[in-house]
C-alpha positions as CSV (number, residue, x, y, z in Angstrom):
1,M,-10.5,-4.5,5.6
2,N,-7.4,-5.6,7.5
3,R,-4.2,-4.1,6.1
4,Q,-2.3,-7.2,7.1
5,D,-4.3,-9.2,4.5
6,F,-2.5,-7.1,1.8
7,I,0.8,-6.0,3.3
8,E,3.8,-7.9,4.7
9,A,7.4,-7.1,5.7
10,R,10.0,-9.8,5.3
11,P,13.7,-9.3,5.7
12,D,14.4,-11.2,2.5
13,V,12.1,-9.0,0.3
14,M,13.1,-5.4,-0.4
15,N,15.3,-5.1,2.7
16,G,12.3,-5.7,5.0
17,K,10.3,-2.7,3.7
18,P,6.5,-3.3,3.7
19,V,5.4,-4.7,0.4
20,F,2.1,-6.0,-1.1
21,K,1.9,-9.7,-0.4
22,G,3.2,-11.8,-3.3
23,T,5.0,-8.8,-5.0
24,R,8.1,-6.7,-4.6
25,V,6.1,-3.5,-4.9
26,T,6.7,-1.4,-1.8
27,V,4.0,0.4,0.1
28,E,6.4,3.4,0.1
29,H,6.6,3.4,-3.7
30,V,2.8,3.4,-4.1
31,L,2.3,6.1,-1.5
32,Q,5.0,8.3,-3.2
33,E,3.4,7.9,-6.6
34,L,0.0,8.9,-5.2
35,A,1.5,11.8,-3.3
36,N,3.2,13.0,-6.5
37,G,-0.2,13.2,-8.2
38,M,-0.4,9.9,-10.1
39,A,-4.0,8.8,-10.6
40,E,-5.1,5.6,-9.0
41,D,-6.1,4.1,-12.4
42,E,-2.6,4.8,-13.8
43,L,-0.9,3.3,-10.8
44,L,-3.1,0.2,-11.1
45,R,-2.4,-0.2,-14.8
46,G,1.3,-0.1,-14.1
47,H,1.0,-2.7,-11.3
48,P,-1.7,-5.2,-12.5
49,R,-1.4,-7.4,-9.4
50,I,-2.4,-4.5,-7.1
51,T,-6.1,-3.6,-6.5
52,R,-7.9,-0.7,-5.0
53,D,-8.0,-2.7,-1.8
54,H,-4.2,-2.7,-1.8
55,L,-4.3,1.1,-2.1
56,R,-6.7,1.4,0.8
57,A,-4.4,-0.9,2.8
58,A,-1.4,1.3,1.9
59,R,-3.2,4.4,3.2
60,A,-4.2,2.6,6.4
61,C,-0.5,1.6,6.9
62,A,0.5,5.3,6.5
63,A,-2.2,6.5,8.8
64,A,-1.1,3.9,11.4
65,A,2.5,5.0,11.1
66,I,1.7,8.5,12.0
67,G,-0.8,7.5,14.7
68,V,-4.0,8.5,12.9
69,K,-7.0,6.2,13.2
70,P,-8.7,5.7,9.8
71,I,-12.4,6.8,9.5
72,R,-14.6,3.8,8.9
73,R,-17.2,4.4,6.2
74,G,-20.2,2.3,5.2
């Protein structure tokens, strides 16, 4: 999975914050919701255009931002 397939940052969308392609949902918002204990299923119900692949991409984006290489499984 390549996070760039799911995430983009454009100056004209949400002040250039990373968002999920084709949406105005920021990666920051999704990560904050998950960090605050929201279940993935609840988050996905609230944002029907986002999939579990988007959530994986968000985590990969966060890991890259702090310099952690994601572990590849499977």
